[in-house]
N, CA, C and O atoms as CSV, one atom per row, in Angstrom:
chain,resi,resn,atom,element,x,y,z
A,1,MET,N,N,-7.168,17.794,6.927
A,1,MET,CA,C,-7.565,16.693,7.785
A,1,MET,C,C,-6.725,15.464,7.399
A,1,MET,O,O,-6.600,15.135,6.219
A,2,ASP,N,N,-6.167,14.809,8.383
A,2,ASP,CA,C,-5.375,13.607,8.083
A,2,ASP,C,C,-6.312,12.415,7.894
A,2,ASP,O,O,-7.507,12.512,8.172
A,3,GLY,N,N,-5.785,11.321,7.434
A,3,GLY,CA,C,-6.613,10.174,7.070
A,3,GLY,C,C,-6.550,9.022,8.041
A,3,GLY,O,O,-6.584,7.864,7.624
A,4,THR,N,N,-6.456,9.310,9.342
A,4,THR,CA,C,-6.316,8.220,10.313
A,4,THR,C,C,-7.657,7.705,10.837
A,4,THR,O,O,-7.698,6.649,11.470
A,5,ARG,N,N,-8.758,8.427,10.589
A,5,ARG,CA,C,-10.082,7.989,11.065
A,5,ARG,C,C,-10.963,7.584,9.890
A,5,ARG,O,O,-11.183,8.365,8.964
A,6,ARG,N,N,-11.461,6.354,9.940
A,6,ARG,CA,C,-12.287,5.806,8.851
A,6,ARG,C,C,-13.556,6.613,8.644
A,6,ARG,O,O,-14.027,6.743,7.514
A,7,SER,N,N,-14.119,7.159,9.722
A,7,SER,CA,C,-15.380,7.904,9.635
A,7,SER,C,C,-15.252,9.189,8.814
A,7,SER,O,O,-16.260,9.726,8.353
A,8,ASP,N,N,-14.027,9.688,8.624
A,8,ASP,CA,C,-13.803,10.913,7.850
A,8,ASP,C,C,-13.766,10.656,6.342
A,8,ASP,O,O,-13.812,11.599,5.552
A,9,ILE,N,N,-13.683,9.390,5.940
A,9,ILE,CA,C,-13.467,9.042,4.535
A,9,ILE,C,C,-14.703,8.344,3.978
A,9,ILE,O,O,-15.217,7.396,4.572
A,10,LYS,N,N,-15.167,8.824,2.840
A,10,LYS,CA,C,-16.322,8.236,2.165
A,10,LYS,C,C,-15.967,8.068,0.684
A,10,LYS,O,O,-15.148,8.822,0.159
A,11,PRO,N,N,-16.574,7.087,0.005
A,11,PRO,CA,C,-16.364,6.977,-1.444
A,11,PRO,C,C,-16.779,8.276,-2.132
A,11,PRO,O,O,-17.805,8.869,-1.798
A,12,GLY,N,N,-15.966,8.709,-3.098
A,12,GLY,CA,C,-16.243,9.940,-3.823
A,12,GLY,C,C,-15.492,11.149,-3.299
A,12,GLY,O,O,-15.525,12.215,-3.913
A,13,VAL,N,N,-14.805,10.992,-2.152
A,13,VAL,CA,C,-14.046,12.098,-1.558
A,13,VAL,C,C,-12.663,12.177,-2.204
A,13,VAL,O,O,-12.045,11.152,-2.493
A,14,LYS,N,N,-12.183,13.403,-2.427
A,14,LYS,CA,C,-10.853,13.616,-3.007
A,14,LYS,C,C,-9.806,13.562,-1.892
A,14,LYS,O,O,-9.950,14.226,-0.865
A,15,VAL,N,N,-8.751,12.768,-2.100
A,15,VAL,CA,C,-7.723,12.562,-1.071
A,15,VAL,C,C,-6.326,12.526,-1.696
A,15,VAL,O,O,-6.170,12.387,-2.909
A,16,ASN,N,N,-5.328,12.656,-0.840
A,16,ASN,CA,C,-3.940,12.359,-1.197
A,16,ASN,C,C,-3.574,11.071,-0.477
A,16,ASN,O,O,-3.821,10.936,0.722
A,17,ILE,N,N,-2.983,10.122,-1.204
A,17,ILE,CA,C,-2.534,8.871,-0.597
A,17,ILE,C,C,-1.047,8.692,-0.856
A,17,ILE,O,O,-0.476,9.298,-1.763
A,18,VAL,N,N,-0.433,7.843,-0.036
A,18,VAL,CA,C,0.942,7.422,-0.305
A,18,VAL,C,C,0.880,5.954,-0.721
A,18,VAL,O,O,0.366,5.107,0.010
A,19,LEU,N,N,1.411,5.672,-1.904
A,19,LEU,CA,C,1.448,4.308,-2.418
A,19,LEU,C,C,2.543,3.523,-1.708
A,19,LEU,O,O,3.478,4.116,-1.170
A,20,LYS,N,N,2.438,2.206,-1.701
A,20,LYS,CA,C,3.430,1.348,-1.062
A,20,LYS,C,C,4.836,1.638,-1.601
A,20,LYS,O,O,5.795,1.716,-0.833
A,21,LYS,N,N,4.952,1.797,-2.918
A,21,LYS,CA,C,6.269,2.039,-3.532
A,21,LYS,C,C,6.823,3.416,-3.188
A,21,LYS,O,O,8.022,3.653,-3.333
A,22,ASP,N,N,5.958,4.329,-2.732
A,22,ASP,CA,C,6.387,5.695,-2.422
A,22,ASP,C,C,6.537,5.956,-0.927
A,22,ASP,O,O,6.749,7.100,-0.525
A,23,GLN,N,N,6.432,4.921,-0.097
A,23,GLN,CA,C,6.479,5.136,1.351
A,23,GLN,C,C,7.804,5.739,1.813
A,23,GLN,O,O,7.817,6.565,2.726
A,24,ARG,N,N,8.910,5.343,1.204
A,24,ARG,CA,C,10.210,5.891,1.608
A,24,ARG,C,C,10.353,7.357,1.213
A,24,ARG,O,O,10.837,8.173,1.997
A,25,SER,N,N,9.929,7.689,-0.007
A,25,SER,CA,C,10.080,9.061,-0.501
A,25,SER,C,C,8.977,9.976,0.010
A,25,SER,O,O,9.171,11.188,0.112
A,26,GLY,N,N,7.816,9.402,0.335
A,26,GLY,CA,C,6.701,10.211,0.814
A,26,GLY,C,C,5.926,10.890,-0.297
A,26,GLY,O,O,5.100,11.761,-0.023
A,27,ASP,N,N,6.173,10.509,-1.564
A,27,ASP,CA,C,5.441,11.095,-2.687
A,27,ASP,C,C,3.950,10.780,-2.563
A,27,ASP,O,O,3.566,9.649,-2.264
A,28,LEU,N,N,3.120,11.792,-2.797
A,28,LEU,CA,C,1.675,11.631,-2.661
A,28,LEU,C,C,1.012,11.519,-4.023
A,28,LEU,O,O,1.465,12.101,-5.008
A,29,THR,N,N,-0.080,10.751,-4.055
A,29,THR,CA,C,-0.887,10.582,-5.254
A,29,THR,C,C,-2.284,11.097,-4.940
A,29,THR,O,O,-2.891,10.709,-3.942
A,30,GLU,N,N,-2.790,11.977,-5.805
A,30,GLU,CA,C,-4.118,12.557,-5.587
A,30,GLU,C,C,-5.154,11.782,-6.376
A,30,GLU,O,O,-4.899,11.347,-7.498
A,31,GLY,N,N,-6.339,11.610,-5.774
A,31,GLY,CA,C,-7.404,10.916,-6.491
A,31,GLY,C,C,-8.689,10.898,-5.697
A,31,GLY,O,O,-8.788,11.494,-4.625
A,32,VAL,N,N,-9.683,10.195,-6.250
A,32,VAL,CA,C,-11.009,10.093,-5.644
A,32,VAL,C,C,-11.201,8.670,-5.127
A,32,VAL,O,O,-10.926,7.699,-5.832
A,33,VAL,N,N,-11.677,8.559,-3.883
A,33,VAL,CA,C,-11.852,7.255,-3.228
A,33,VAL,C,C,-12.950,6.444,-3.919
A,33,VAL,O,O,-14.055,6.935,-4.146
A,34,GLN,N,N,-12.623,5.196,-4.248
A,34,GLN,CA,C,-13.613,4.258,-4.771
A,34,GLN,C,C,-14.045,3.304,-3.667
A,34,GLN,O,O,-15.241,3.124,-3.437
A,35,ASP,N,N,-13.065,2.681,-2.970
A,35,ASP,CA,C,-13.352,1.712,-1.904
A,35,ASP,C,C,-12.481,2.005,-0.697
A,35,ASP,O,O,-11.346,2.462,-0.829
A,36,ILE,N,N,-13.035,1.731,0.497
A,36,ILE,CA,C,-12.262,1.811,1.737
A,36,ILE,C,C,-11.865,0.388,2.093
A,36,ILE,O,O,-12.727,-0.478,2.249
A,37,LEU,N,N,-10.564,0.138,2.224
A,37,LEU,CA,C,-10.072,-1.225,2.435
A,37,LEU,C,C,-9.782,-1.546,3.893
A,37,LEU,O,O,-9.738,-2.720,4.260
A,38,THR,N,N,-9.585,-0.537,4.732
A,38,THR,CA,C,-9.330,-0.759,6.164
A,38,THR,C,C,-10.663,-0.911,6.879
A,38,THR,O,O,-11.557,-0.080,6.718
A,39,ASN,N,N,-10.799,-1.979,7.676
A,39,ASN,CA,C,-12.058,-2.221,8.391
A,39,ASN,C,C,-12.093,-1.583,9.770
A,39,ASN,O,O,-13.173,-1.273,10.272
A,40,SER,N,N,-10.934,-1.378,10.395
A,40,SER,CA,C,-10.913,-0.818,11.749
A,40,SER,C,C,-11.284,0.666,11.717
A,40,SER,O,O,-11.111,1.317,10.686
A,41,PRO,N,N,-11.791,1.212,12.829
A,41,PRO,CA,C,-12.225,2.615,12.846
A,41,PRO,C,C,-11.094,3.628,12.689
A,41,PRO,O,O,-11.338,4.768,12.295
A,42,SER,N,N,-9.859,3.225,12.994
A,42,SER,CA,C,-8.721,4.129,12.821
A,42,SER,C,C,-7.457,3.321,12.562
A,42,SER,O,O,-7.387,2.125,12.848
A,43,HIS,N,N,-6.457,4.012,12.010
A,43,HIS,CA,C,-5.156,3.383,11.763
A,43,HIS,C,C,-4.102,4.476,11.858
A,43,HIS,O,O,-4.258,5.523,11.229
A,44,PRO,N,N,-3.029,4.268,12.627
A,44,PRO,CA,C,-2.039,5.331,12.843
A,44,PRO,C,C,-1.312,5.793,11.584
A,44,PRO,O,O,-0.836,6.927,11.536
A,45,HIS,N,N,-1.216,4.942,10.567
A,45,HIS,CA,C,-0.505,5.311,9.338
A,45,HIS,C,C,-1.448,5.768,8.233
A,45,HIS,O,O,-0.998,6.105,7.138
A,46,GLY,N,N,-2.742,5.784,8.503
A,46,GLY,CA,C,-3.728,6.207,7.511
A,46,GLY,C,C,-4.598,5.046,7.071
A,46,GLY,O,O,-4.157,3.897,7.038
A,47,ILE,N,N,-5.837,5.359,6.735
A,47,ILE,CA,C,-6.792,4.355,6.274
A,47,ILE,C,C,-6.426,3.957,4.842
A,47,ILE,O,O,-6.159,4.818,4.004
A,48,LYS,N,N,-6.415,2.653,4.567
A,48,LYS,CA,C,-6.068,2.168,3.232
A,48,LYS,C,C,-7.306,2.240,2.339
A,48,LYS,O,O,-8.388,1.781,2.707
A,49,VAL,N,N,-7.115,2.834,1.148
A,49,VAL,CA,C,-8.211,2.993,0.196
A,49,VAL,C,C,-7.768,2.617,-1.214
A,49,VAL,O,O,-6.575,2.552,-1.514
A,50,ARG,N,N,-8.764,2.371,-2.077
A,50,ARG,CA,C,-8.517,2.187,-3.506
A,50,ARG,C,C,-9.125,3.397,-4.202
A,50,ARG,O,O,-10.285,3.739,-3.974
A,51,LEU,N,N,-8.331,4.041,-5.053
A,51,LEU,CA,C,-8.819,5.188,-5.807
A,51,LEU,C,C,-9.543,4.716,-7.072
A,51,LEU,O,O,-9.444,3.549,-7.450
A,52,LYS,N,N,-10.262,5.621,-7.718
A,52,LYS,CA,C,-10.964,5.293,-8.970
A,52,LYS,C,C,-9.993,4.857,-10.059
A,52,LYS,O,O,-10.378,4.147,-10.988
A,53,THR,N,N,-8.723,5.282,-9.947
A,53,THR,CA,C,-7.701,4.887,-10.918
A,53,THR,C,C,-7.196,3.468,-10.680
A,53,THR,O,O,-6.499,2.904,-11.524
A,54,GLY,N,N,-7.552,2.880,-9.512
A,54,GLY,CA,C,-7.087,1.543,-9.165
A,54,GLY,C,C,-5.897,1.550,-8.222
A,54,GLY,O,O,-5.512,0.500,-7.707
A,55,ASP,N,N,-5.305,2.723,-7.987
A,55,ASP,CA,C,-4.176,2.831,-7.058
A,55,ASP,C,C,-4.641,2.556,-5.638
A,55,ASP,O,O,-5.729,2.976,-5.242
A,56,VAL,N,N,-3.807,1.842,-4.862
A,56,VAL,CA,C,-4.116,1.515,-3.482
A,56,VAL,C,C,-3.036,2.120,-2.582
A,56,VAL,O,O,-1.844,1.980,-2.854
A,57,GLY,N,N,-3.460,2.789,-1.517
A,57,GLY,CA,C,-2.501,3.371,-0.590
A,57,GLY,C,C,-3.199,3.896,0.648
A,57,GLY,O,O,-4.416,3.775,0.796
A,58,ARG,N,N,-2.409,4.480,1.534
A,58,ARG,CA,C,-2.935,5.008,2.793
A,58,ARG,C,C,-3.173,6.510,2.686
A,58,ARG,O,O,-2.342,7.250,2.158
A,59,VAL,N,N,-4.319,6.944,3.194
A,59,VAL,CA,C,-4.720,8.350,3.104
A,59,VAL,C,C,-3.845,9.214,4.019
A,59,VAL,O,O,-3.690,8.927,5.206
A,60,LYS,N,N,-3.283,10.273,3.443
A,60,LYS,CA,C,-2.480,11.232,4.202
A,60,LYS,C,C,-3.189,12.568,4.356
A,60,LYS,O,O,-2.950,13.289,5.325
A,61,LYS,N,N,-4.071,12.910,3.396
A,61,LYS,CA,C,-4.799,14.179,3.471
A,61,LYS,C,C,-6.155,14.024,2.807
A,61,LYS,O,O,-6.282,13.391,1.759
A,62,ILE,N,N,-7.176,14.620,3.440
A,62,ILE,CA,C,-8.528,14.616,2.893
A,62,ILE,C,C,-8.877,16.045,2.500
A,62,ILE,O,O,-8.724,16.968,3.299
A,63,PHE,N,N,-9.347,16.226,1.267
A,63,PHE,CA,C,-9.786,17.544,0.806
A,63,PHE,C,C,-11.262,17.694,1.115
A,63,PHE,O,O,-12.064,16.817,0.793
A,64,ILE,N,N,-11.623,18.814,1.744
A,64,ILE,CA,C,-13.021,19.014,2.152
A,64,ILE,C,C,-13.726,19.885,1.125
A,64,ILE,O,O,-14.912,20.178,1.274
């Protein structure tokens, strides 16, 4: 599942995000969602979240 819909993402869910510094390379960072930072119901590039590690990026994949 991609991360373009806010309703699909909840705190505690395991996701892959792309960090700002990795946007060109597309490298993904795996972690658990702590906070959802995007307020709109959807975003074409992925919902922005903060992981428990403190990393901030846009969700590219949600693990179910």
